[in-house]
C-alpha positions in Angstrom: -51.0 -120.7 -51.4 -47.9 -118.4 -51.0 -44.5 -120.2 -51.5 -40.9 -119.3 -51.3 -37.8 -120.6 -53.2 -35.3 -122.5 -51.0 -31.9 -123.8 -52.1 -31.5 -127.5 -51.0 -28.4 -129.4 -50.0 -27.5 -130.6 -53.5 -27.7 -127.2 -55.0 -31.3 -127.7 -56.6 -34.3 -125.7 -55.6 -37.5 -126.4 -53.9 -40.5 -124.5 -52.7 -41.3 -123.8 -49.1 -45.0 -123.1 -48.0 -45.1 -121.0 -44.9 -48.8 -121.6 -44.4 -48.2 -125.4 -44.0 -44.5 -125.2 -42.8 -43.6 -127.6 -45.4 -41.3 -128.0 -48.4 -42.1 -129.7 -51.7 -38.9 -131.6 -51.6 -36.2 -132.6 -49.2 -34.0 -129.7 -47.8 -31.1 -132.1 -48.1 -31.5 -132.2 -51.8 -34.5 -131.9 -54.0 -33.3 -133.7 -57.2 -31.2 -136.2 -55.5 -34.2 -137.2 -53.3 -36.4 -137.6 -56.3 -33.8 -139.5 -58.1 -33.2 -141.9 -55.3 -36.7 -142.6 -54.0 -38.8 -142.7 -57.2 -36.3 -143.4 -60.0 -33.7 -145.7 -58.4 -36.0 -147.8 -56.0 -39.2 -147.5 -58.2 -38.9 -147.0 -62.0 -35.5 -148.8 -62.3 -36.7 -152.0 -60.8 -39.5 -152.5 -63.3 -38.9 -155.4 -65.7 -40.9 -154.1 -68.7 -40.5 -151.2 -71.2 -44.3 -150.7 -71.3 -45.6 -149.0 -68.1 -48.2 -147.2 -66.5 -47.4 -144.9 -63.6 -49.6 -143.1 -61.0 -48.0 -140.0 -59.3 -49.8 -138.8 -56.1 -48.9 -135.2 -56.0 -47.6 -133.7 -59.3 -46.2 -130.6 -57.4 -43.3 -129.1 -59.2 -43.4 -131.9 -61.9 -39.9 -133.0 -61.1 -40.7 -136.6 -60.7 -42.5 -136.6 -64.2 -39.5 -134.7 -65.7 -37.0 -137.2 -64.4 -39.2 -140.1 -65.5 -39.4 -138.8 -69.1 -35.6 -138.3 -69.1 -35.0 -141.9 -67.9 -37.4 -143.6 -70.2 -36.2 -142.7 -73.6 -35.7 -146.2 -74.5 -39.1 -147.4 -73.3 -41.8 -148.5 -75.8 -44.7 -146.9 -73.8 -45.1 -144.8 -70.7 -48.6 -143.8 -69.5 -48.2 -141.3 -66.8 -51.1 -140.4 -64.7 -50.9 -137.8 -62.0 -53.3 -136.5 -59.2 -53.0 -133.0 -57.7 -55.6 -131.1 -55.7 -53.7 -127.8 -55.7 -51.8 -127.5 -59.0 -48.8 -124.9 -59.1 -48.5 -122.3 -61.9 -45.7 -122.6 -64.4 -44.6 -119.1 -63.3 -43.9 -120.6 -59.8 -42.3 -123.7 -61.1 -40.0 -122.0 -63.6 -38.3 -120.0 -60.9 -36.9 -123.2 -59.5 -34.6 -123.4 -62.7 -34.6 -127.2 -62.9 -33.8 -126.8 -66.6 -30.4 -125.3 -65.8 -29.6 -127.5 -62.9 -30.4 -130.8 -64.8 -28.8 -129.4 -68.0 -31.9 -130.0 -70.2 -31.9 -130.1 -73.8 -34.1 -127.8 -75.9 -36.5 -130.7 -76.4 -36.6 -131.5 -72.7 -37.2 -127.9 -71.8 -40.2 -127.8 -74.0 -41.5 -131.1 -72.5 -41.2 -129.8 -69.0 -43.0 -126.6 -69.9 -45.7 -128.5 -71.6 -46.2 -130.7 -68.7 -47.3 -127.6 -66.7 -49.0 -125.7 -69.4 -51.1 -128.6 -70.7 -54.6 -128.3 -69.3 -55.8 -130.2 -66.3 -58.3 -133.0 -66.6 -56.9 -133.9 -70.1 -54.5 -136.0 -71.9 -51.3 -134.8 -73.6 -48.7 -136.6 -75.8 -45.3 -135.3 -74.9 -43.4 -137.8 -77.0 -44.5 -140.6 -79.1 -43.8 -143.0 -76.2 -44.9 -140.7 -73.3 -48.5 -139.9 -72.5 -49.4 -137.6 -69.7 -52.8 -137.6 -67.8 -53.3 -134.7 -65.4 -56.2 -134.8 -63.0 -57.1 -132.0 -60.6 -58.9 -133.7 -57.8 -58.6 -135.0 -54.3 -57.0 -138.5 -54.2 -60.0 -139.6 -52.2 -62.4 -138.9 -55.1 -60.0 -140.1 -57.9 -61.4 -143.1 -59.8 -58.5 -144.5 -62.2 -59.4 -146.0 -65.5 -56.4 -148.3 -65.8 -54.2 -150.4 -63.5 -50.7 -149.3 -62.7 -47.2 -150.9 -62.6 -45.7 -148.1 -60.3 -47.1 -145.6 -57.8 -45.1 -142.5 -56.9 -46.6 -141.6 -53.6 -45.3 -138.1 -53.0 -48.0 -136.3 -51.0 -47.0 -133.9 -48.2 -46.0 -135.6 -44.9 -48.5 -137.2 -42.7 -48.3 -134.3 -40.3 -49.4 -132.0 -43.0 -51.8 -134.2 -45.1 -52.9 -137.0 -42.6 -55.9 -137.9 -44.7 -53.8 -139.1 -47.6 -52.0 -141.5 -45.4 -54.8 -143.4 -43.9 -55.5 -147.2 -44.6 -58.6 -146.5 -46.8 -56.2 -144.7 -49.2 -53.8 -147.4 -49.3 -56.4 -150.0 -49.7 -57.6 -148.0 -52.8 -54.1 -147.7 -54.1 -53.5 -151.4 -53.7 -56.5 -152.1 -55.9 -55.1 -149.8 -58.6 -51.8 -151.8 -59.0 -51.2 -154.6 -61.4 -50.1 -157.9 -59.6 -46.5 -157.4 -58.7 -46.7 -153.7 -59.0 -45.0 -151.4 -56.6 -45.5 -148.1 -54.6 -42.6 -146.0 -53.5 -42.6 -143.2 -50.9 -40.1 -141.0 -49.1 -41.9 -141.6 -45.7 -40.8 -144.7 -43.5 -42.9 -143.9 -40.4 -43.7 -147.1 -38.5 -47.4 -146.5 -38.6 -47.4 -145.8 -42.4 -45.5 -149.1 -42.9 -48.1 -151.0 -40.8 -51.0 -149.5 -42.6 -49.6 -150.6 -45.9 -49.0 -154.1 -44.6 -52.6 -154.3 -43.1 -53.9 -153.6 -46.6 -51.9 -156.4 -48.3 -48.6 -154.8 -49.3 -45.3 -156.5 -48.8 -43.2 -153.6 -47.3 -39.4 -153.1 -47.6 -37.5 -150.4 -45.7 -34.8 -149.3 -47.9 -31.8 -147.0 -47.5 -32.9 -143.4 -47.9 -31.2 -140.5 -49.8 -28.9 -138.2 -47.9 -30.6 -136.8 -44.7 -33.0 -139.6 -44.6 -32.3 -143.0 -43.0 -35.0 -145.1 -44.6 -37.8 -145.0 -47.4 -40.5 -147.5 -48.2 -41.1 -149.7 -51.2 -44.3 -151.6 -51.2 -45.4 -154.4 -53.5 -48.7 -155.9 -54.4 -48.6 -159.8 -54.5 -48.2 -161.3 -57.9 -51.3 -163.6 -57.3 
């Protein structure tokens, strides 16, 4: 799909897909949205330094990059990501996240390797950070491990309604360890109710600039 670069409210860039009339990140701030939704309300609340993460929608790789940057003192990060329509590195590098985030030489290499590593394979980016990329529809994905954290970053329900159905949330509930959490930028009432009907305990939390609320959903510890 054709995409266009757009500058967002915090000065960082995102991609806009005219065919879908959809952006990959918030127009109010691409990096600050990812930091707020997935790092602050997801990664930062975990109580262990050995974690397994599932990201739904690899997209530009921004969430994976921020996670790698924030977990340098972790013992083990196993990062699985599912994406049906992978972007090319040539598209992603035009967003200039390396410059915006002030990445080190090593971090720049990590980000490039995230995108250039083959899909449907496993790559070791750091001795503590293992990346599994799977090019597949989420409905067909069969995880081989249980996760502590899910970044649910699919396109909005109006664009990809099939990814926000109860059958998907039931599947994701079963892929979480007891006490595991799912975080997403979408706080629509019907999304919240579908998560609750599948067993999640749902919290509505303050959102990043431009968004009133986001969702954090937790699997029971029992």
